[in-house]
N, C-alpha and C positions, 0 to 999 in steps of 0.2 A: 896213860897220859890223857889227860882231859883236854878236849879241844873246844874252844869257845869261838863266838862270831868275831870276825875281823872288823875292827872299827873303821868306819868310812873317814877318809881324810877330809877335814873341813877346809873349804876355800878361804884363804886368807884375804880379807877385804882390807884394801889399803886406800890411801888417799889417791893414789894414781889410778887404781881401777874405777873408783867412783867418778873421777874426773873424766875417764875415757867413756864410761857408760853415759854420763850426762852429755858429753859432747856429741855422741852418736845420736842420742834422742833429739837433742836440739837441732842437729843437722836435718834429721828426717822431718821434724815438725816444721822447721824453717823452710826446707825445700818444698814441703806440701803447701804451706801458706804462700810461699813465693809463686808456686805454680798456680794456685788459685788466683793470686793477685794478677799474674800475667794473663790468665784466662779472662778475668773480669776486665782488665784493661783492654785486652784484645776485643772482647765483646762490646765494650763501651765505644771503642774506636770504630768497630764495624757498624754499630748503630749510628754513631755520630757522622760517619763519613759514607759508608756504603749504602745504608738505608736512610739516609737523611731525608730524601724526597718522600719516602713512604710515610714516615712519622710526622713530617711537616704537613703532609696532606691530612693525616688523621687528626692532628692537633687543630688544623684549620677547620676540619669537619665538626669538631666539638664547638668551635666558635661560630661557624657559619652554617646556616641551614639552607639547603637547596631544594626548591620545590618546583614541580612542573606546572605550567600554565596551560590549561586545556585549550586546544586550538578551536577557533570558530569553524563550524561546519560550512562547507560550500553550499551555496543556494541551489535550490532546484527551481528552474525557470520553465515557463511555458514557451510556446513557439515564438511569442512576441517579446520575450525578455522580461515579462512580468513574473514576480515571485510566487511560486506555489508553496515554497517552504523557505523561510528566511530565519534570521536570528534577531533577537532583541535583547538589549542590555537589561540586567536586572541584578538585584541583590539576593543572595541565597545563603542558607545555613545548612551545613552537613555535619554529621557526627560519625566518627570512626570508632566503632564499639570497642575494639581491642585496646584503645588508648583511653578508655573511660572506665575508671574503677567502679562506679556506681551508675550504670546507664539509666535506671529508673529515676533516681534522684535528679540526674542532669536533665532528663526529658521533662520531669515535672517542672523544673525551673524554666526551661525553654517554652513549655506550654503557657506558663503565665506571662512570660515576656512577649511572646509572639501571638498571644491570644488564640491558640489553636483550639479547635472544637474537639469533642470527645472522640468522634469517628476518626479524625485525622491522627490524634495521638494514639489510638488503638492500632491503626494501620502501621504507624512507625514502630511501635513496640513489636508488632509481629514481624516486620521486616528485620528489625535488629535481632530478634530471636532466631529467625530462620536463616538469615544470611551469614556468610563467613565474616569473622571479626575484622578482617583487614579491609573489607569493602565499605566505602563510605555510604551512608544512608542519608537520603535527603530529608531534612526536617521541614523546610519551607523554601519556596522560591517565589520571586516576584514581590518580596517584602519591601516595605517603605525604608527610607533612609534612617528614620528615627528608630525603627525596629533593629535595623542593621547595626546602628551605633550602640543601642542598648545591649546587644549581645556582645559586641566587641569590647566594651569597657568591663565586662564581667568574665572575660576569658580566663583570668587566673582561677576563678571558681568553677569553670566549665571545661575540665580536661577532655580532650578528644573532640571538642566542638570547633568547626572550621567555618567562620563567616567569610564570605568573599563576594567580590563583584565580578560577574561574568556575563555569559550570554546563554540564553535558553532558546530552544527551537520554537519557532512560531509558524503556525499554518493559518494564513489570513482567512481562508474560506472554511476552516474547520472540517466538519463531517463530510463535506463534498469531496475531499481528497483523502479521506481516511484509508480506504481500501487501496487506492492507487499508490499513495506514497508510503503508507505504513507509519511508523513512529520510532522514536529513539528512547533509550533507557540505559541505566547502568549495566555494565558487563557482569555476567554471572560467573561462577567458578569455572564452568566448562569453557566458556569463551576466553577467560583469562588463561587457562592452561593451553587451549588451542593456539593462542597467539604468543606462545613462548613467554608467558608471564610478563608481558609488556607492562611496565610500571604506569604507562599512561592510562591503562584500562582501570586502575584502582585510584587514579587521581580524583580527589573530590570535585564533583561538578562535571566530570567528563561522562558523556553518553555516546553510545554507538547505535547504529541502525539495527532495529530488531525485527523488522518485517518489510515486505514489499520492496519498493525502490530505495528506501533509506538503507535497507540491508544490502541490496544488490550492488549499490554504488558506494559502499562503505569506504573503500580504499581511495576513491576519487574525492569523496566529500570530507575525509578525515582531516587533512591539513597536517601541519608540523607544530608540535607543542612549543611554547615558550618556556622560559625558566626565570626564576626569581631567587637571588642570593640575598640573605639577610643575616645580620649579626645578632646572635642570641646569647642570653645568659645561661648559666648551668641548669636553671629550671626551665629553659625553653622560651622564656619571654623575649620578644623581639626588641632589640636595641635600636637598630637602624637598617635601612635598606642599603645594600652595597651595589647591586647591579641587577638589571632586568633585561632579558632578551625577549623581544616580542614574538608572539606566535605568528605563524603563517596560515592564513585561512585556506580551507580546502578549495578545490577546484569547483566551479559551478557545473551543473549538469543541466543541459537544455533538452527538453522533451518536445515531442511533436504535439503535445496536448495544447488545445486552445482553452486557456484559463476561464474566460467568461463563459464559454460554451459548456465546460465541465461543471461549473458552479450552477448554471442555469438548469442543465439536465438533471442534476442531483436534486435541485429544489422542485423541479416540475414533476418528478416522480411522486412527490407529495406523501400521502398517507399509505401508499402502496409499498409492496416489497418487490424490488426488481432492479433492472439495469438498462442502461442506454449506452450503445456504442455507435460512434460516428467516425468514419475514416474517409480519407482523400483517395478517390479512385485512381488518380494519376500517379501518385507517389506511394500510396499505402500508408501515409501518415495517419496515425490514430489521433483524432482530434478530441475525442471524448470517450472516457471509460467510467461512466458513473454507475455506482452500485449503492443501493439504499434498501433499508435503513443501514446506517453506518455508525461509526464511533467518532468522537472528537479526538484527533491525535494529540491535541494540546493537552488533554487530560492525561494521556499515557506519558507524555513527555515530562509532565510535572509530577508524575507519580500517582497513578490512578488509585482511588480508594477502593476498599473491598465491597462497599455497598454499591458503588457505581459499576464496578466490574461484574458483580453478581446480577445486576439489572441487565447488562449486556449478555451475559452468559445464559441467563434463563429465558431470554426472549425467544418465542417460537419462530420469529422471523429471522433469526440468526444474524444479527448485525455485525458479528465478528467474521463473517465469511464474505470473501470477494466474489460476488455473484457473476461478474463478467468472466472470470477465469475458472472459477470452481463451482459455479452453479450448472447443473446438468439437467436438461429438460427434453421431453419428446418435442421435436420441432413442429409437429403438426403439419398443417397445410402450407407453411412457409416453404417447404421443399418442393412443392408441386412444380413451380417453374423450372427448377433444376432437373426434376424428373422428366419434364418435357424435353430438355436438352438431351437427356439420355435417349429418349424415344426418337428424337430427330437423328441422332448419331446411329441408332439401330435401323433407320430406314423408314420410320413412320412419317407419313406426310401430314402437314398441318391441317389439310382439309379433311382428312379421314375422320369420320364421326361415328358415334354410337347413339343409341336411344337410352336415356336415363329415365326409368319408370320408378324412381325412388330407391333404387339399389341395384344389386347385381347378384345373380346366382352363381356361385362358384362351387362345383361339385354338388353335394346334397344340402348345402347351406346357403341362405340368403343373407347377403351383407347389405345393410342399409346405407343409403346416401342421406345427407341431411335435408335434401329437398328432391322434388320431381322436376328435372331440368329439361326434359324432352330431348330434341336432337342436340348433341354437344360435339363441337370440334375442339381443336387444341386451345384456341384462344378463349372460347367460352369456358372450357374446363378450367383455365387459369383464373379468369376474372369472376366466374361464378363458383369457383372451388368445388367442382363436381367430383365427388368421390368415385362414382361409377366409372368415369373415364379412366381414372388411374388404376382401379381394380382390373379393368380389362386389359389395358396396354402393358401394365407391369407383368401380368400373367403371360402376355404374348411374347414379350422379348426376354423374360426371365429377370429375376431381381439381381442376379450377379452383375449384369450389365449396368443396372441402376446404381448399384453399390460402388462400382468402378468410377462412375462419374461423381458420386457423392464425395469420394475422396479427392478427386481432381478439383472439385469446387471448394475444398477446405474442411469438409465435415470429417470428424474423426482424426484430425491432424493436430499436431503440436507445432507451434510456430516459434522461430528463433527470436524471441523477445527477451530483454533483460529483466525477467520476472523470476521469483523464487520457485514457483510451481504453477502449473496449469493442468486442469483435467480435460482430457480430449475426447471423452465420451465413446459412443459406439455407433458404427455404421454396420447393421446386420447384413449377412450374406450367408448363402449355404455353406461355404467353407468356414466362416466364422462360427456358425451354430454347431457344426460338427466338431470343431476344435474346442469350443467353449462348453457346450452342453452334451457332447457326444450323442447327438441325435440328428436325424435327417430333417432337412428343410421341407416344410409342408405348404400347401397352397394357402392356408390361412396366414402363414407368416408373410407371404408376398402381399396379401391383401392388407394386413395391418401396416406393414412397412411402406406400402405405396402411398399412404396418406400421412406418413410421419409419425406413426404410432408403433406399438409393439416394442421391440428391442431398441429402437432408435433413441439415441441420447446425444444432445449437442450442447455446447455452451454458447452464450450470446456473442462472443468474439467470433466464433466459427460462422455463425449466422451472418454477421456483418461482412466477413470475408466472402462468404458465398454470394451475398448481394452485390458486392463490388465486382466479382468475377462474372456474374450474370449480366450486370450492366455494361461491362466493357468487352467481354469476350477474352480478357486477358487473365493470366494467372497472377493476380495482384497479391503481393505479400505484405502483411502489416509490419510496421516498424514504429518504435516508441521513442527512439533518440534521434534528434534532428541532425541532419547533415546537409551539406550543400549539393550533394550528388543526387541527381534524379534517376532513379532506377529504371531499367528496361525490363519489361515483363514478357514472358512467353505468351504468344497468342494461341488460343484454342482453335482447333480445326473446324470452325464454323463460318459459314458465309455471312457477310453483312446483312443479308436479307433474313437469315434465320435469327440472328441476334436482334434485329429490329422487330421481328415478329413477336418474340417473347417480351421485349421492352414494351411494345404497344399493348400487349395483353395485360401486363402489369400496370400500365398507365390507366387502362380501362377499369382496373380494379378500384382505383381511387377517383378517376376523373370521368368514368363512363358508367355503365350499368353493373358495376362490380359490387363487392361486399364491403368497401371501406370508403364510402362517400364522405364521411365525416373527417377523413384525413386530408381533404383537399386544402391546398395552401391558399392563403388570402392574397394571392398575386395573380394578376391577369396574364403575365408573361412567363411565369415559371410554374411548371407542373411537376409534381412528385409522383413516381410510380411505386407500387408496393405490392405486398401479398400478406394477407391476414393468416393467422393460424390459431387454432384452439387445441390445446393438448389435454386430453382427458386424464384425470388423476386417479379416480376410483370408478368402480362400476356404477352404472346408472341405477342399479338396485340400491345403492347406498346413498347417492346424491345425484341431483340433476346437473350438477356442475356449475350452477349459477347462484345457488343460495345454500343456506345451511352453514355448518362450521367452516371456518376459513380454510383449513387444511384439506377440505374435501372439494373445494371449488376448482374448476379448470384453470390451467395457465393460459394467459393471453399473450400472443406473440405477433410481431409485425416486422417485416424486413422491407427496406425501401431504398430508393436512390433518386437523385434529382440533379439537374433537370432531366426529364426522362429522355429527351432527344439528344442530349449531349451530357452524359452523366459525369458529374464532378464529385459528388459526395454520395456515400452509401452507408447504410447502418442497420441496426436492429434494436428493437425494444422488446424486452421480455418482462412480463408482470406475473409474479408467482401468485397462483390462486386468485387471479383477478376476475374470474367468472367468464372468461372468454376474450377474444381478440378486441372487443370493444373497449377494454381497459388499456390497450397498448397503442393503437394507432392515433388517438388524440394527443398522446404524449409526443409521438414522432412528428405530428403536425406542428406542435408548438415549438419543439426543439429546432426544426428546420426553419420555422418562421423566424426564430431568434437569430439563426445563422445568417439569414438574408437581411433581416431588419430587426436589430436589438430592440428598438422602441416598441414595435408591435409585439414582439415576444414578451417583454416585460408588461405591457398592457394586459396581455392574456394571463400572466402569472399572478399579478398582484391580488386581484379579487379572489383567486383560488386560495392563496395563502391566508387571506383574511378569513375565509371559511374554515381552513384547516387549523387555525390557532397560531399563525406566525410562520416564520421561516423554518427550515429544517433544524438549524441550530437552536432557535428559540424553543421549538417543540421538544428537542432533545433535552434541553436544560429543565423544562417544565416536567417532563417525564421523570427525570432523575429525582427532582424534589418530591414528586408524588410517590415514587417507589420508595424512597428513603422514609417518608412519613409513614407509609404502610408497614415499614419494618420497625417502626418506633424509634427512628433515628432523626436527629435534627440536622438539617443541612443549611448552611449559610446561603444567602442569595447568590445567584451565579455571578461570577466576575463581570464587571461592567465592560462590555465590548462596545466602545464608543461608536455610535451609529455613524458619526462623521468619518471615522477611520474606515469602516466597512463601505460607506458610500464612496470614499476616495479610492479604495482598492478596486471596487467594481468599475468606477469611472475610468481609472487609469488603465485597467485591463481592457475595457471596451474601446478606449481610445487607441490602445496599442493594436487591437484587433482591426480597427478601422484603417490603420496605416497599411495593412496588407491588401492585396487584391481581393475584392469581394467576389462572391460567386456570380453575382449578376454581371459584374464587369467582364468576367471570363466567359459567361454563357451567351450573352447577346451583344452584338456590336452597338446597338442603340444605347446600351447602359455603360459603355466604356468611359471611364473618367480620365480626362486629360489634364486635370489640375496638377499643380506641383505638390510635392510632399508637404510643404509648409501650409499650403491652402487646405489640404486634406486634414492635417492636424488641427488647424484652426476651426474649420467647419465642424469637425468631429467633436472637438471640445465644446463648442456651442450646443450642438445637438445633445451630447451627453449631459451637459449642465441642465438643459431643459428637462431632460428625462429624469434627472435626480431630484429636481425641485419638488419638494412635498412627498417624496417617496419614502417608503420605509424599508430600503434595501438592507440586505443582511450586512 
């Protein structure tokens, strides 16, 4: 029987089965679509109700643009309330590179509109290329209203360009306060990250302190930014202003600095390279910290050009260094009075004497003195600066004792001042040499150190502090921020007679048979005491220290205080490679003359500035033009600094200074002024007006 495959039974398709299948599919699809509809409806409801505020804000942000208004920096004031750093209104133009599709084309157009020179345009291109795209780059500041308007009407063709009216930092006395105050500038990427990406730091026109006191007091000076809300179109064009919140200016910072004295000292340094420090012996207030040559902080604040910066960078006199805090020099003979205090503490009597025959033999070597002084006691050793005396007694008591007193008098010390940094130098000692050079102290080390040479290094501020402590016998501490409190200082363990003895010897240096007769003040009733110093730079086999290449000449130093019988002010002058102390003490004389009598001080300065080629700022501007010309670059004339503005600043500063008690009023009863404050202001204004008539003040 043959078996075949069994046929599969075919499903019978009927109208009923078709309808059932269609109904099932319709239900599934309908349920799916219904579910999707429910989800969409729920989402729409959630967006419309639960997230209504969020999307309302986002839609508002598309319509409204919110921008920060940079706050005005707080002023930096001198002790009399006169501005050392202020703000002035100006028009400015910035560009934000990441918002500019074609920076080169945009910059070319701005160059034509603002009439920028080639150097400026090249500097801007470099900053755009080197900087992060989000950070605004300054195109020009201090532009005229016509230029500001010309840029504003072309904004649709200048994407990323931000013209605005704001405030720029202004330093009335320019280079005189460059090292003291520092400067401001746009925040860099590191500063932006360090401050938690604060949007204020990338706001066009906002600048932060970059150096010195501007940086140290940044938080106090910063202020609170304002805000501006404007309605814009989809393309970003402004339709109308909606609301503006004013900025809050930063807090002022009041310094102990005497503005007119600071400016005068900086100008009096003249063509030399050096520094002048003056402080109040009673309070420790730093009245003057002039360091020259310097830079104009207004140039940095406006965006210094590469040519001008190269001029400063390449100058062998290092105008970018604050010589008051970071200049280190052998103190030379200026430390001899302080060494005498160490001798007194070790039991040496002032009347003990030696014979100076032009030097002293120590071991098998003869060390020269600068002259043959004959019989020398302590006073003569100071006012005649006899090296032999110090060779002898430093060997007798040991230099460890001298080094101990050097530290007590402020040398080798770092002071608690609101500054970014300070170099504290070296006070050599046997222990220091063993630790630093791993070698034993030798007799020649004592000889060199006893006259302020060898390993000795100090900065001008330390020398000024030493002078104040010598003058008073107190551990005077310097301060830079003005307060109403009068500090109380520790008194050293010296008798009044010992202090008076050293004071008198330092007075004889200037007013007697000493080495600084040209430092005598032009007053019958006020005498200044001091001590000269010459710090050798190279061996006598290379240079005699007084001539030849500038860098081979000796440093000139002078420490001083006045009045010598009742010290009120003390200070130090250091002139780098000045050829000896003769370059330093005439400057101290004129600075102290100005402190007592501004008219006499200015009378001494004006003929000198005529010989030098103008004020410090005028010489700096001329030097920049000459340097740029030598580099084949064209530089436009220096911005006109109206003489009447500078005369007014100087007159107001001197007027404010005259409202305080003068040195003479405090020093001698015969000079006490019993006039009212209004009478003082009136008479001072008259005197200053006479002084300013016909002057070419900065």
